C-alpha positions in Angstrom: 18.3 -1.1 -13.4 16.4 -2.8 -11.5 17.5 -6.5 -11.1 14.5 -7.5 -9.2 11.7 -10.3 -9.8 8.2 -8.3 -9.6 7.4 -10.4 -6.7 10.5 -9.3 -5.2 10.0 -5.6 -5.7 6.3 -5.8 -4.7 7.1 -6.9 -1.5 10.1 -4.5 -1.0 7.3 -1.8 -1.3 5.0 -3.7 0.8 7.7 -3.9 3.0 8.5 -0.1 3.1 4.8 0.6 3.7 4.4 -1.7 6.3 7.5 -0.2 8.3 6.4 3.4 7.5 2.7 2.5 8.9 3.8 0.7 12.1 5.9 3.5 13.0 3.0 6.0 12.3 5.5 8.2 9.6 2.2 9.1 7.4 4.8 11.5 5.3 7.0 8.2 5.0 4.1 5.9 3.7 3.0 8.7 1.2 6.7 9.5 -0.8 6.0 5.5 -1.9 3.1 7.1 -4.1 3.5 8.4 -7.1 2.0 12.0 -7.8 -0.9 10.5 -10.2 -1.8 7.7 -7.4 -5.2 6.2 -5.9 -5.7 4.4 -2.5 -9.1 2.7 -3.0 -10.4 1.7 0.6 -13.3 -0.6 0.5 -14.1 -0.7 4.2 -11.1 -2.2 5.6 -9.2 1.4 7.0 -12.3 3.8 6.6 -15.2 1.9 7.0 -16.5 3.1 4.5 -16.1 2.7 0.3 -13.7 5.6 -0.3 -11.1 6.7 -3.2 -8.2 9.0 -2.2 -6.2 10.4 -5.2 -3.1 11.2 -5.1 -0.3 11.7 -2.1 -2.3 14.6 -0.2 -5.6 12.7 0.2 -3.6 9.4 1.1 -1.8 11.5 3.6 -5.2 12.7 5.1 -6.7 9.4 5.2 -4.1 7.8 7.0 -3.4 10.6 9.5 -7.2 10.3 10.4 -7.4 6.7 11.0 -3.6 5.2 11.6 -3.7 5.4 15.0 -7.0 3.3 16.2 -5.8 0.9 12.9 -2.5 -0.8 13.7 -2.0 -2.4 10.1 0.2 -5.1 10.3 1.0 -8.2 8.8 1.3 -7.4 5.3 2.6 -10.3 2.7 2.1 -10.8 -1.0 -0.1 -13.2 -1.8 1.3 -15.9 -4.5 3.4 -14.4 -7.4 3.2 -10.8 -8.6 3.5 -10.3 -12.5 4.5 -7.5 -14.9 3.4 -5.9 -17.6 4.4 -2.8 -20.0 6.5 -1.5 -16.7 3.6 -2.1 -14.4 4.2 -4.8 -11.7 1.0 -5.8 -10.1 0.3 -8.1 -6.8 -2.6 -9.2 -4.4 -1.4 -8.7 -0.7 -2.7 -9.5 2.7 -3.0 -7.7 5.8 -4.7 -7.5 8.8 -5.6 -4.3 11.1 -6.7 -3.9 14.7 -10.5 -5.0 13.4 -10.2 -7.5 10.5 -8.0 -8.7 8.1 -7.6 -7.2 4.0 -7.0 -7.8 0.8 -5.6 -5.5 -1.7 -4.2 -5.1 -5.2 -1.0 -3.1 -5.4 0.5 -1.8 -9.0 3.7 -0.3 -9.2 5.2 1.7 -11.9 9.1 1.8 -11.2 9.7 2.1 -7.4 6.3 4.0 -7.3 2.8 2.8 -6.3 
């Protein structure tokens, strides 16, 4: 049983992603995503509007951009919410070139 609040759950997941990306560990980052997952990038990582569907596509995108991007400072913005087993939270982050904002949706411990 998960006794974490929605904000604690989202923060825990985001901390894991930040750690994996800082270490350049694409496999550890992708392990945080469910089989049925999506990463919608609106310029921050790919300088394009791109949707990666599934862990393999997310891994390919991260492997292609991670070295020059240096994403960091991942933080939950406000409080996360939870409805029907889905945790949702807005977050902010920085890269070597820009600052960004994203929406995180978790089912259990996976995005």
